[in-house]
C-alpha positions in Angstrom: 7.7 -16.6 -6.5 5.8 -17.2 -3.2 2.4 -15.7 -2.4 3.8 -12.8 -0.3 6.2 -11.9 -3.1 3.4 -11.9 -5.6 1.4 -9.5 -3.5 4.4 -7.2 -2.8 5.3 -7.1 -6.5 1.9 -5.6 -7.2 2.7 -2.6 -5.0 4.7 -0.5 -7.5 4.6 3.2 -7.0 3.6 5.8 -9.6 4.8 8.7 -7.4 6.2 9.4 -4.0 7.0 12.3 -1.6 9.6 12.1 1.2 10.3 14.7 3.8 10.5 15.8 7.4 7.9 17.5 9.6 9.5 19.4 12.5 6.9 19.8 15.2 7.3 21.9 18.4 5.0 21.5 21.3 2.1 21.9 21.6 0.9 20.2 18.4 -1.7 17.7 17.2 -2.3 16.3 13.7 -5.3 14.3 12.5 -5.0 12.3 9.3 -8.5 12.6 7.9 -7.3 14.2 4.7 -4.0 12.4 4.4 -2.6 10.8 1.2 -4.2 7.4 0.4 -1.1 5.6 1.8 1.5 7.2 4.0 4.0 6.4 6.7 5.3 8.5 9.6 8.4 7.6 11.6 9.5 9.4 14.7 13.0 10.4 13.4 14.3 12.3 16.4 13.3 14.4 19.4 11.0 13.7 22.3 8.5 11.4 20.6 4.7 11.7 20.4 1.4 10.1 21.3 -0.6 8.0 18.9 -4.4 8.2 19.5 -6.5 5.8 17.5 -10.3 5.8 18.0 -11.3 4.5 21.5 -8.0 2.6 21.9 -5.6 3.4 24.7 -3.1 6.1 23.6 0.3 4.7 22.8 3.6 6.6 23.2 5.8 6.5 20.1 9.5 6.7 20.8 12.1 7.7 18.2 12.3 5.0 15.6 8.6 3.9 15.8 6.6 4.0 12.6 2.9 4.1 11.7 1.6 3.1 8.3 -1.7 4.5 7.3 -3.4 2.7 4.4 -6.2 5.3 4.3 -7.0 8.7 5.6 -8.8 8.5 8.9 -10.3 10.9 11.4 -9.6 8.3 14.0 -5.8 8.6 13.8 -4.1 11.4 15.7 -0.4 12.1 16.4 0.1 14.7 19.1 2.4 16.0 21.8 -0.4 15.8 24.5 -4.0 16.6 25.3 -3.6 20.3 25.3 -5.0 21.3 21.9 -7.5 20.2 19.2 -6.0 18.5 16.2 -5.3 20.1 12.9 -6.2 18.1 9.8 -3.0 17.2 7.9 -4.7 18.3 4.6 -5.4 21.7 6.1 -1.8 21.9 7.3 -0.5 21.2 3.8 -2.8 23.9 2.4 -1.7 26.4 5.0 2.0 25.9 4.1 1.2 25.6 0.4 2.1 22.0 0.1 -1.3 20.8 -1.1 0.2 20.4 -4.6 1.8 17.2 -3.3 -1.4 15.3 -4.2 -1.0 16.1 -7.9 2.8 16.5 -8.4 5.8 14.5 -7.4 8.3 16.8 -5.8 11.8 17.1 -7.2 13.4 17.7 -3.8 12.9 16.6 -0.2 9.9 18.2 1.5 10.5 20.2 4.7 7.8 21.4 7.0 7.8 23.2 10.4 4.7 23.4 12.6 3.5 23.9 16.2 4.5 26.1 19.1 7.8 26.9 20.8 8.2 23.9 23.1 10.2 20.7 22.8 10.5 19.4 19.2 9.8 16.1 17.5 10.8 15.4 13.9 8.7 13.0 11.8 9.9 11.3 8.6 7.0 11.3 6.3 6.5 9.3 3.2 3.5 9.5 0.9 3.0 6.7 -1.6 1.2 7.2 -4.9 0.1 3.7 -6.0 0.4 3.0 -9.7 -1.4 -0.3 -10.0 -5.2 -0.8 -9.5 -4.1 -4.2 -7.9 -3.4 -2.1 -4.8 -7.1 -2.1 -4.0 -7.0 -5.9 -3.3 -3.9 -5.5 -1.1 -5.0 -2.4 0.8 -8.5 -3.5 1.4 -7.2 -6.5 3.3 -5.0 -4.4 5.6 -6.1 -2.4 8.7 -6.1 1.4 8.2 -3.3 1.7 10.8 -0.3 -0.5 11.3 2.2 0.3 14.0 5.8 -0.8 14.1 8.1 -0.6 17.1 11.4 1.3 16.9 13.4 -2.0 16.8 11.1 -3.8 14.3 13.5 -5.6 11.9 11.0 -5.4 9.0 11.0 -1.7 8.7 13.6 0.0 10.9 16.6 -0.6 8.5 14.6 1.0 5.7 13.4 4.1 7.6 17.0 4.6 8.8 18.2 4.4 5.2 15.6 6.9 4.2 16.9 9.4 6.8 20.4 9.0 5.5 19.1 9.5 1.9 17.3 12.7 3.0 20.4 14.1 4.7 22.5 13.5 1.6 19.9 15.0 -0.8 19.4 18.1 1.4 23.1 18.7 1.4 23.6 18.1 -2.3 21.1 19.0 -5.0 21.9 16.2 -7.4 20.0 15.2 -10.5 18.0 12.0 -10.4 16.3 12.7 -7.0 12.8 11.8 -8.1 13.7 8.3 -9.3 15.8 7.6 -6.2 13.2 8.9 -3.8 10.6 6.7 -5.4 12.8 3.6 -5.0 13.5 4.5 -1.3 9.8 5.0 -0.6 8.9 1.8 -2.3 11.4 -0.1 -0.2 9.9 1.3 3.0 6.4 0.4 1.9 7.3 -3.1 0.9 9.1 -3.6 4.2 6.1 -2.5 6.2 3.5 -4.6 4.3 5.8 -7.6 4.3 6.3 -7.3 8.0 2.6 -7.2 8.6 1.8 -10.1 6.3 4.4 -12.5 7.9 3.9 -11.6 11.5 0.2 -10.7 11.9 -2.9 -12.8 11.7 -6.3 -11.5 10.6 -9.8 -12.3 11.8 -11.4 -10.8 8.6 -12.0 -13.1 5.6 -9.5 -12.4 2.9 -6.3 -13.6 1.3 -4.3 -12.3 4.2 -6.1 -14.7 6.5 -5.6 -17.4 3.8 -1.9 -17.0 4.0 -2.1 -18.0 7.7 -3.7 -21.3 6.9 -1.2 -23.8 5.7 -3.5 -25.7 3.3 -5.3 -22.7 1.9 -2.0 -20.9 1.5 -0.8 -23.7 -0.8 -3.8 -23.3 -3.0 -3.3 -19.5 -3.1 0.4 -20.0 -4.0 -0.6 -22.3 -6.8 -3.0 -19.7 -8.3 -0.6 -16.8 -7.9 2.3 -18.8 -9.4 0.4 -20.0 -12.5 -2.8 -17.9 -13.0 -3.1 -19.2 -16.6 -3.4 -22.8 -15.6 -6.9 -24.4 -16.2 -7.5 -24.6 -12.5 -10.5 -26.5 -11.1 -11.7 -26.8 -7.5 -10.6 -30.4 -7.5 -7.1 -29.5 -8.7 -6.7 -26.8 -6.1 -8.0 -29.1 -3.4 -5.3 -31.6 -4.4 -2.7 -28.9 -3.9 -4.1 -28.2 -0.5 -4.2 -31.9 0.4 -8.0 -31.9 1.0 -11.2 -33.3 -0.4 -12.9 -31.1 -3.0 -15.9 -30.3 -0.7 -13.9 -29.7 2.4 -11.5 -27.5 0.5 -14.3 -25.4 -1.1 -16.0 -24.9 2.2 -12.8 -24.0 4.1 -11.6 -21.7 1.3 -14.8 -19.7 1.2 -14.9 -19.4 5.0 -11.3 -18.1 5.2 -10.9 -16.1 2.0 -14.5 -14.9 1.7 -15.1 -16.1 -1.8 -15.1 -19.4 -3.7 -11.8 -20.6 -5.2 -12.9 -20.0 -8.8 -14.3 -16.5 -8.0 -10.9 -15.7 -6.3 -9.0 -17.0 -9.3 -11.1 -14.9 -11.6 -10.6 -11.7 -9.6 -6.8 -12.5 -9.4 -6.6 -12.9 -13.1 -8.4 -9.6 -13.7 -6.2 -7.8 -11.2 -3.1 -9.1 -13.1 -4.7 -8.0 -16.3 -5.2 -4.5 -14.9 -1.5 -4.4 -13.8 -0.3 -5.5 -17.2 -2.6 -3.2 -19.1 -1.4 -0.3 -17.0 2.2 -1.1 -17.9 1.5 -0.5 -21.6 2.5 -2.4 -24.7 0.1 -5.2 -23.9 -1.6 -7.3 -26.6 -5.0 -8.1 -25.3 -5.3 -11.4 -27.2 -1.9 -12.7 -25.8 -2.9 -11.3 -22.4 -6.1 -13.3 -22.4 -4.3 -16.5 -23.4 -1.6 -16.0 -20.7 -4.3 -15.7 -18.0 -6.0 -19.0 -19.0 -8.9 -17.8 -21.2 -9.6 -19.9 -24.2 -10.8 -16.9 -26.2 -10.3 -13.1 -26.2 -14.1 -12.7 -26.2 -14.4 -14.6 -22.9 -11.7 -12.5 -21.4 -13.3 -9.3 -22.5 -16.6 -10.4 -21.1 -15.2 -11.2 -17.7 -13.0 -8.1 -17.6 -16.0 -5.8 -18.4 -18.2 -7.5 -15.8 -15.6 -6.9 -13.0 -14.1 -3.5 -14.1 -17.2 -2.0 -15.8 -15.3 -1.3 -19.0 -13.7 -3.5 -21.7 -9.9 -3.9 -21.7 -9.4 -1.5 -24.6 -11.3 1.3 -22.8 -9.3 0.6 -19.6 -6.1 1.1 -21.5 -7.4 4.4 -23.0 -8.5 5.7 -19.6 -5.0 4.8 -18.2 -3.3 6.7 -21.1 -5.6 9.7 -20.6 -4.9 9.8 -16.9 -1.2 9.7 -17.6 -1.5 12.5 -20.1 -3.6 14.6 -17.8 -1.0 14.1 -15.0 1.8 15.3 -17.3 0.0 18.4 -18.4 -1.5 19.5 -15.1 
């Protein structure tokens, strides 16, 4: 499995919400209180403006998509300049959809808002991330990623989502929640994949590392076999560099030493596997390259703040709380 596939495989969803927002001019929405990760596609109608901080406003035509990796008061979608923005969280509360933060809907969401002018329909997808590994992925991405209407990495999947919604709205069939989550996950993976393979990053991190041929080879080796007894010299050999040159270049591009990155990657994988349940901690430690369970527990607690056993207990309690709320 290549490095990008390893990253994408970590982005499994624990929940999702899919629906349409029908907006009539004048309207303006700010995403300061938005779900942690969400995407909005101009599904039909006139289109809208994207305003992002001090950047020049951009017109989004039907088919264009924005992916938000965090709520932000800098991101506004609007029909024009003629009204102050409404926070998306306030809008959800006004129309009694604020429960979407805590509950996965069993049917498509439909929302109407705005005035009496020309309409624009947005396809909205909210992604509830299951794995704590998401923090490594999302922290390396910008808070806003925009895709053109004809972007081949995401447009096929947003189009499929619209067809899925049309079918589900016309036929109330069992199994909607599982299908909706799979559809949402496909859109998210398409968006993140498109960004990773087409964009470069100036910020230190693994995304920037993927853009460097030699460092990418070392990252791929660690991702493919995290349990190997890697050394800086061994990773440098994979990169085709001297030990010193590799260590300096890796730190400059990724933002941490090769061994620190490997340790964090192993702990991220441990979190993912512990979250999945039915995980023997001793075998987990061995699979991740630790010579003893004690050493693994010590490293895990240093990074996560709790030992693996408590991490598992917290995950089970959170699941139970979500099922009873």
